KOLSENU-829851 format. One record per residue (C-alpha): residue in three letters; x, y, z. Coordinates in nm, 4 decimals. Example, Ala and Ser with C-alpha at 12.3 -4.5 7.8 and 13.67 -1.06 7.14 Angstrom:
2
+------+----------+----------+----------+
! resn !       c1 !       c2 !       c3 !
+------+----------+----------+----------+
!  ALA !   1.2300 !  -0.4500 !   0.7800 !
!  SER !   1.3670 !  -0.1060 !   0.7140 !
+------+----------+----------+----------+
This chain:
278
+------+----------+----------+----------+
! resn !       c1 !       c2 !       c3 !
+------+----------+----------+----------+
!  MET !  -2.4292 !  -0.3758 !  -0.8563 !
!  ARG !  -2.4751 !  -0.2911 !  -0.4895 !
!  THR !  -2.6243 !  -0.5563 !  -0.2649 !
!  ILE !  -2.8564 !  -0.4992 !   0.0291 !
!  PRO !  -3.0297 !  -0.7219 !   0.2838 !
!  TRP !  -3.3837 !  -0.8218 !   0.1888 !
!  LEU !  -3.5557 !  -0.6218 !   0.4606 !
!  LEU !  -3.4752 !  -0.3016 !   0.2729 !
!  LEU !  -3.7020 !  -0.4288 !  -0.0021 !
!  CYS !  -4.0069 !  -0.4073 !   0.2195 !
!  VAL !  -3.9406 !  -0.1817 !   0.5204 !
!  PRO !  -3.8067 !   0.1733 !   0.4828 !
!  LEU !  -3.5322 !   0.2652 !   0.7270 !
!  LEU !  -3.7364 !   0.5670 !   0.8330 !
!  ALA !  -4.0128 !   0.3379 !   0.9510 !
!  TRP !  -3.7635 !   0.1457 !   1.1625 !
!  GLY !  -3.6383 !   0.4711 !   1.3103 !
!  GLN !  -3.9902 !   0.5739 !   1.4054 !
!  GLN !  -4.0602 !   0.2337 !   1.5627 !
!  GLU !  -3.7163 !   0.1824 !   1.7175 !
!  SER !  -3.8177 !   0.2131 !   2.0814 !
!  SER !  -4.1267 !  -0.0040 !   2.0420 !
!  ALA !  -3.9383 !  -0.2697 !   1.8435 !
!  ARG !  -3.6658 !  -0.2823 !   2.1081 !
!  ASP !  -3.9206 !  -0.3465 !   2.3795 !
!  GLU !  -4.1088 !  -0.6060 !   2.1764 !
!  LEU !  -3.7976 !  -0.7994 !   2.0772 !
!  ARG !  -3.6853 !  -0.8191 !   2.4377 !
!  LYS !  -4.0242 !  -0.9612 !   2.5341 !
!  LEU !  -3.9759 !  -1.2646 !   2.3115 !
!  ALA !  -3.9186 !  -1.5950 !   2.4908 !
!  TRP !  -3.5618 !  -1.6555 !   2.3698 !
!  GLN !  -3.4430 !  -2.0091 !   2.4459 !
!  ASN !  -3.0670 !  -2.0139 !   2.4938 !
!  GLY !  -2.8478 !  -2.3122 !   2.4072 !
!  PRO !  -2.7309 !  -2.5660 !   2.4826 !
!  ILE !  -3.0763 !  -2.7256 !   2.4537 !
!  GLU !  -3.2637 !  -2.9623 !   2.2252 !
!  ALA !  -3.5620 !  -2.7855 !   2.0713 !
!  ARG !  -3.8728 !  -2.9358 !   1.9132 !
!  ILE !  -3.9877 !  -2.8272 !   1.5652 !
!  ALA !  -4.3541 !  -2.8796 !   1.4756 !
!  ASP !  -4.3763 !  -3.2092 !   1.6668 !
!  LYS !  -4.1898 !  -3.3594 !   1.3716 !
!  ALA !  -3.8218 !  -3.3003 !   1.4438 !
!  THR !  -3.5655 !  -3.1711 !   1.6884 !
!  ILE !  -3.2621 !  -2.9491 !   1.6540 !
!  LYS !  -2.9689 !  -2.9228 !   1.8903 !
!  VAL !  -2.9218 !  -2.5596 !   1.9830 !
!  PRO !  -2.5566 !  -2.5256 !   2.0839 !
!  GLU !  -2.4069 !  -2.2773 !   2.3244 !
!  ALA !  -2.4126 !  -1.9167 !   2.1977 !
!  HIS !  -2.7225 !  -1.9927 !   1.9864 !
!  VAL !  -3.0929 !  -1.9236 !   2.0406 !
!  PHE !  -3.4299 !  -2.0691 !   1.9432 !
!  LEU !  -3.7853 !  -1.9344 !   1.9259 !
!  ASP !  -4.1028 !  -2.1428 !   1.9298 !
!  ALA !  -4.3853 !  -2.0857 !   1.6818 !
!  PRO !  -4.5759 !  -1.8021 !   1.8575 !
!  ASN !  -4.2547 !  -1.6103 !   1.9265 !
!  THR !  -4.1217 !  -1.6641 !   1.5743 !
!  LYS !  -4.4483 !  -1.5304 !   1.4349 !
!  ARG !  -4.4010 !  -1.2137 !   1.6385 !
!  PHE !  -4.0348 !  -1.1899 !   1.5403 !
!  LEU !  -4.1266 !  -1.2045 !   1.1719 !
!  GLN !  -4.3791 !  -0.9272 !   1.2204 !
!  LEU !  -4.1201 !  -0.7095 !   1.3934 !
!  ALA !  -3.8791 !  -0.7790 !   1.1067 !
!  GLY !  -4.1310 !  -0.6489 !   0.8523 !
!  ASN !  -4.2506 !  -0.9852 !   0.7193 !
!  PRO !  -4.6039 !  -1.1237 !   0.6942 !
!  PRO !  -4.6788 !  -1.3171 !   1.0156 !
!  ARG !  -4.6782 !  -1.6929 !   0.9666 !
!  ASP !  -4.7975 !  -1.9713 !   1.1937 !
!  GLY !  -4.5975 !  -2.2896 !   1.2430 !
!  HIS !  -4.2520 !  -2.1342 !   1.1958 !
!  TYR !  -3.9491 !  -2.1691 !   1.4250 !
!  LEU !  -3.6324 !  -1.9627 !   1.4482 !
!  PHE !  -3.2747 !  -2.0848 !   1.5004 !
!  ALA !  -2.9816 !  -1.8424 !   1.5132 !
!  PRO !  -2.6523 !  -1.7484 !   1.6764 !
!  ARG !  -2.7050 !  -1.5279 !   1.9830 !
!  ASN !  -2.5866 !  -1.2165 !   1.8013 !
!  LEU !  -2.8378 !  -1.2710 !   1.5180 !
!  ALA !  -2.5660 !  -1.2206 !   1.2594 !
!  TRP !  -2.7889 !  -1.4615 !   1.0612 !
!  PHE !  -3.0961 !  -1.6678 !   1.1340 !
!  ALA !  -3.2880 !  -1.9600 !   0.9887 !
!  VAL !  -3.6639 !  -2.0085 !   0.9813 !
!  PHE !  -3.7966 !  -2.3664 !   0.9911 !
!  SER !  -4.1458 !  -2.4828 !   0.8898 !
!  PHE !  -4.2968 !  -2.8219 !   0.8083 !
!  ASP !  -4.5284 !  -2.8981 !   0.5167 !
!  PRO !  -4.7203 !  -3.2289 !   0.5588 !
!  VAL !  -4.7440 !  -3.2985 !   0.1861 !
!  GLY !  -4.6490 !  -3.6634 !   0.2215 !
!  TYR !  -4.3488 !  -3.8651 !   0.1147 !
!  ILE !  -4.1593 !  -3.7001 !  -0.1706 !
!  LYS !  -3.9839 !  -3.9397 !  -0.4065 !
!  ASP !  -3.6238 !  -3.8325 !  -0.4597 !
!  ASP !  -3.5531 !  -4.0073 !  -0.7891 !
!  GLU !  -3.6298 !  -3.7034 !  -1.0058 !
!  LYS !  -3.3544 !  -3.5392 !  -1.2094 !
!  ILE !  -3.3236 !  -3.1635 !  -1.1524 !
!  ASP !  -3.2741 !  -2.9278 !  -1.4460 !
!  PRO !  -3.1593 !  -2.5890 !  -1.3019 !
!  ASP !  -3.1949 !  -2.4065 !  -1.6345 !
!  ASP !  -3.5533 !  -2.5199 !  -1.6823 !
!  LEU !  -3.6426 !  -2.4325 !  -1.3218 !
!  LEU !  -3.4912 !  -2.0865 !  -1.3559 !
!  LYS !  -3.6927 !  -2.0239 !  -1.6722 !
!  LYS !  -4.0154 !  -2.1197 !  -1.4936 !
!  LEU !  -3.9321 !  -1.9062 !  -1.1912 !
!  LYS !  -3.8651 !  -1.6032 !  -1.4084 !
!  SER !  -4.1940 !  -1.6575 !  -1.5899 !
!  SER !  -4.3709 !  -1.6372 !  -1.2535 !
!  ASP !  -4.2300 !  -1.2926 !  -1.1681 !
!  GLU !  -4.5230 !  -1.0986 !  -1.3118 !
!  PRO !  -4.8088 !  -1.2782 !  -1.1288 !
!  ALA !  -4.5957 !  -1.3018 !  -0.8152 !
!  ASN !  -4.5356 !  -0.9274 !  -0.8134 !
!  GLU !  -4.9024 !  -0.8547 !  -0.8705 !
!  GLU !  -4.9719 !  -1.0433 !  -0.5491 !
!  ARG !  -4.6826 !  -0.8772 !  -0.3646 !
!  LYS !  -4.8118 !  -0.5314 !  -0.4621 !
!  ARG !  -5.1617 !  -0.6273 !  -0.3508 !
!  LEU !  -5.0114 !  -0.7062 !  -0.0101 !
!  GLY !  -4.8259 !  -0.3760 !  -0.0033 !
!  MET !  -4.4869 !  -0.5353 !  -0.0689 !
!  ARG !  -4.2311 !  -0.4176 !  -0.3251 !
!  ALA !  -4.1691 !  -0.6083 !  -0.6470 !
!  LEU !  -3.8938 !  -0.8713 !  -0.6631 !
!  TYR !  -3.7452 !  -1.0261 !  -0.9747 !
!  THR !  -3.5626 !  -1.3541 !  -1.0224 !
!  ASP !  -3.2039 !  -1.2709 !  -1.1183 !
!  GLY !  -3.0447 !  -1.6182 !  -1.1270 !
!  TRP !  -2.8884 !  -1.8921 !  -0.9199 !
!  GLN !  -2.6295 !  -1.8068 !  -0.6599 !
!  VAL !  -2.6160 !  -2.1799 !  -0.5875 !
!  PRO !  -2.7973 !  -2.4069 !  -0.8394 !
!  PRO !  -3.0446 !  -2.6590 !  -0.6933 !
!  HIS !  -2.8740 !  -2.9809 !  -0.5858 !
!  TYR !  -2.9852 !  -3.2841 !  -0.3896 !
!  ASP !  -2.7779 !  -3.4930 !  -0.1483 !
!  PRO !  -2.9217 !  -3.8482 !  -0.1255 !
!  GLN !  -2.7190 !  -3.9160 !   0.1894 !
!  THR !  -2.8720 !  -3.6346 !   0.3946 !
!  ARG !  -3.2011 !  -3.6246 !   0.1938 !
!  ARG !  -3.1470 !  -3.2509 !   0.1639 !
!  LEU !  -3.2351 !  -3.0320 !  -0.1363 !
!  GLU !  -3.0625 !  -2.6921 !  -0.1393 !
!  TRP !  -3.0358 !  -2.3859 !  -0.3602 !
!  GLY !  -2.9498 !  -2.0180 !  -0.3440 !
!  MET !  -3.1392 !  -1.7630 !  -0.5527 !
!  ARG !  -3.0440 !  -1.4070 !  -0.6417 !
!  LEU !  -3.3365 !  -1.1655 !  -0.6317 !
!  ARG !  -3.3353 !  -0.7984 !  -0.7314 !
!  ASN !  -3.5706 !  -0.5087 !  -0.6798 !
!  GLU !  -3.6762 !  -0.2394 !  -0.9246 !
!  ALA !  -3.3636 !  -0.0355 !  -0.8422 !
!  GLY !  -3.1371 !  -0.3278 !  -0.9352 !
!  GLN !  -3.0371 !  -0.4000 !  -0.5762 !
!  VAL !  -2.9690 !  -0.7672 !  -0.5075 !
!  THR !  -3.0352 !  -1.0030 !  -0.2188 !
!  ILE !  -2.9862 !  -1.3785 !  -0.1841 !
!  ASN !  -3.2306 !  -1.6369 !  -0.0541 !
!  TYR !  -3.0640 !  -1.9660 !   0.0547 !
!  THR !  -3.3079 !  -2.2512 !   0.1079 !
!  SER !  -3.2848 !  -2.6095 !   0.2335 !
!  ARG !  -3.5569 !  -2.8742 !   0.2104 !
!  LEU !  -3.5146 !  -3.1737 !   0.4406 !
!  LEU !  -3.7241 !  -3.4722 !   0.3337 !
!  GLY !  -3.9178 !  -3.6715 !   0.5895 !
!  ARG !  -4.1633 !  -3.9594 !   0.5918 !
!  SER !  -4.4812 !  -3.7479 !   0.6001 !
!  GLY !  -4.3612 !  -3.4252 !   0.4412 !
!  VAL !  -4.0753 !  -3.1826 !   0.4059 !
!  MET !  -3.9070 !  -2.9422 !   0.6465 !
!  SER !  -3.8140 !  -2.6045 !   0.5007 !
!  ALA !  -3.5171 !  -2.4153 !   0.6436 !
!  VAL !  -3.4600 !  -2.0672 !   0.4995 !
!  LEU !  -3.1356 !  -1.8899 !   0.5833 !
!  VAL !  -3.1434 !  -1.5099 !   0.6143 !
!  ALA !  -2.8045 !  -1.3383 !   0.6127 !
!  ASP !  -2.6142 !  -1.0377 !   0.4868 !
!  VAL !  -2.5058 !  -1.0917 !   0.1275 !
!  GLU !  -2.1492 !  -0.9921 !   0.2107 !
!  THR !  -2.1153 !  -1.2697 !   0.4697 !
!  LEU !  -2.3247 !  -1.5334 !   0.2946 !
!  ALA !  -2.0455 !  -1.7899 !   0.2478 !
!  LYS !  -1.9457 !  -1.7826 !   0.6144 !
!  ASP !  -2.3031 !  -1.7756 !   0.7376 !
!  THR !  -2.4030 !  -2.0627 !   0.5094 !
!  ALA !  -2.1207 !  -2.2742 !   0.6504 !
!  GLN !  -2.2399 !  -2.2020 !   1.0050 !
!  PHE !  -2.5999 !  -2.2709 !   0.9064 !
!  LYS !  -2.5078 !  -2.6088 !   0.7593 !
!  ALA !  -2.3125 !  -2.6921 !   1.0746 !
!  GLY !  -2.6316 !  -2.6186 !   1.2679 !
!  LEU !  -2.8313 !  -2.8483 !   1.0389 !
!  ALA !  -2.6067 !  -3.1330 !   1.1518 !
!  GLY !  -2.8001 !  -3.1130 !   1.4788 !
!  PHE !  -3.1368 !  -3.1508 !   1.3026 !
!  ASP !  -3.3127 !  -3.4863 !   1.3126 !
!  TYR !  -3.6635 !  -3.6129 !   1.2497 !
!  LEU !  -3.8377 !  -3.7847 !   1.5396 !
!  ALA !  -3.8730 !  -4.1632 !   1.5430 !
!  GLY !  -4.1426 !  -4.2600 !   1.2953 !
!  GLU !  -4.0942 !  -3.9425 !   1.0901 !
!  LYS !  -3.7639 !  -4.0276 !   0.9211 !
!  TYR !  -3.7509 !  -4.0583 !   0.5442 !
!  THR !  -3.6199 !  -4.4156 !   0.5669 !
!  GLU !  -3.9245 !  -4.5194 !   0.7751 !
!  PHE !  -4.1645 !  -4.4891 !   0.4829 !
!  LYS !  -4.4153 !  -4.7764 !   0.4653 !
!  SER !  -4.6535 !  -4.8946 !   0.1979 !
!  GLY !  -4.9814 !  -4.7087 !   0.2375 !
!  ASP !  -4.8222 !  -4.3826 !   0.3540 !
!  LYS !  -4.9317 !  -4.0640 !   0.1805 !
!  VAL !  -4.7149 !  -3.9847 !  -0.1219 !
!  ALA !  -4.6758 !  -3.6267 !  -0.2473 !
!  GLU !  -4.8123 !  -3.5375 !  -0.5906 !
!  TYR !  -4.4820 !  -3.3842 !  -0.6990 !
!  GLY !  -4.1064 !  -3.4321 !  -0.6689 !
!  LEU !  -3.7857 !  -3.2418 !  -0.6060 !
!  ALA !  -3.8110 !  -2.9880 !  -0.8874 !
!  ALA !  -4.1520 !  -2.8686 !  -0.7714 !
!  LEU !  -4.0125 !  -2.7910 !  -0.4258 !
!  VAL !  -3.7912 !  -2.5280 !  -0.5841 !
!  LEU !  -4.0899 !  -2.3813 !  -0.7682 !
!  GLY !  -4.2924 !  -2.3237 !  -0.4537 !
!  GLY !  -4.4121 !  -2.6552 !  -0.3170 !
!  ALA !  -4.7844 !  -2.7252 !  -0.3395 !
!  ALA !  -4.8418 !  -2.4518 !  -0.5959 !
!  ALA !  -4.5945 !  -2.6226 !  -0.8243 !
!  ALA !  -4.7987 !  -2.9396 !  -0.8618 !
!  ALA !  -4.9659 !  -2.7606 !  -1.1509 !
!  ALA !  -4.6271 !  -2.6788 !  -1.3016 !
!  LYS !  -4.5222 !  -3.0406 !  -1.2809 !
!  THR !  -4.8199 !  -3.1371 !  -1.4963 !
!  GLY !  -4.7434 !  -2.8581 !  -1.7413 !
!  LEU !  -5.0366 !  -2.6344 !  -1.6437 !
!  LEU !  -4.8306 !  -2.3164 !  -1.6562 !
!  LYS !  -5.1362 !  -2.0894 !  -1.6698 !
!  THR !  -5.2640 !  -2.2427 !  -1.3504 !
!  PHE !  -4.9147 !  -2.2328 !  -1.2045 !
!  GLY !  -4.8967 !  -1.8618 !  -1.2806 !
!  LYS !  -5.1911 !  -1.7971 !  -1.0510 !
!  PHE !  -5.0087 !  -1.9530 !  -0.7579 !
!  ALA !  -4.6420 !  -1.9006 !  -0.8419 !
!  TRP !  -4.6232 !  -1.5974 !  -0.6168 !
!  ILE !  -4.5865 !  -1.8411 !  -0.3273 !
!  ALA !  -4.2244 !  -1.8988 !  -0.4251 !
!  LEU !  -4.1368 !  -1.5286 !  -0.4064 !
!  LEU !  -4.3456 !  -1.4655 !  -0.0949 !
!  ALA !  -4.1590 !  -1.7394 !   0.0913 !
!  VAL !  -3.8804 !  -1.4946 !   0.1716 !
!  PHE !  -3.7776 !  -1.3649 !   0.5121 !
!  GLY !  -3.5668 !  -1.0618 !   0.5846 !
!  PHE !  -3.3910 !  -0.8836 !   0.8697 !
!  ILE !  -3.0940 !  -0.6515 !   0.8933 !
!  PRO !  -2.8457 !  -0.7434 !   1.1679 !
!  ALA !  -2.7292 !  -0.3802 !   1.1796 !
!  ILE !  -3.0825 !  -0.2684 !   1.2587 !
!  TRP !  -3.1075 !  -0.5371 !   1.5270 !
!  ARG !  -2.7976 !  -0.3902 !   1.6932 !
!  LYS !  -2.9385 !  -0.0406 !   1.6619 !
!  ILE !  -3.2800 !  -0.1072 !   1.8116 !
!  THR !  -3.1411 !  -0.3260 !   2.0911 !
!  GLY !  -2.8286 !  -0.1251 !   2.1582 !
!  ARG !  -2.6224 !  -0.4469 !   2.1536 !
!  GLY !  -2.3113 !  -0.5548 !   1.9689 !
!  ARG !  -2.2623 !  -0.8513 !   1.7381 !
!  ASP !  -2.1457 !  -1.0730 !   2.0231 !
!  GLU !  -2.4331 !  -0.9966 !   2.2584 !
!  ALA !  -2.7490 !  -1.1999 !   2.2931 !
!  PRO !  -3.1085 !  -1.0774 !   2.2976 !
!  LYS !  -3.2603 !  -1.0377 !   2.6421 !
+------+----------+----------+----------+
């Protein structure tokens, strides 16, 4: 089965060819912040952006996502190597403190995700996006109590059987959870994931926002770890067993996907893999 980057699932190459000149100009207009710097994410956390890496604030990330063929989203931040061989999109959800004592059942979660494909794809088609189907785990959901990080990798396929992988991290904090979604070529996923995780070592919540600083009286989320895999707030219904209600909102999990093709980036900018955006 041939694999392709996710952007091909929503943006025809012809469209990129027609918009190549405009996209090149727009990408160069973005306010790229070059490392080494310490960048702020949503007034909740910081990330150390090392040399040869870049960062975009929320308004510029919103524009980047539009240029990459994704629905524009507020409150998202981009972290990547300068050559954009991969990138990660960060966003914070102030759902409250999430208890991490829940046991995760990957098989059960996969079954629920697959059951949400139909309503999710109805919503995707309404938005003019192509259908995506849950294929299985590339990396089963697992939680590290030392780093307070929940991670998983999901294989998705389109109607032609072409596969892409979505690798997601959830970093628990005192007042909510930070999402970090890695976007990379399938063929280089292992290497890019290793680099992404090395970058996460420079992530830290601000004082007062750390998971260990929870105090009695703080807001507590209505769901736990498993629901984060199912789509966050929409999965509160799933946690209580209201699968019909969950079906109405389950599309959130499949819409929370970002895509970009590094090869197209090099084409529209005229730059090589080792060159930074300007």
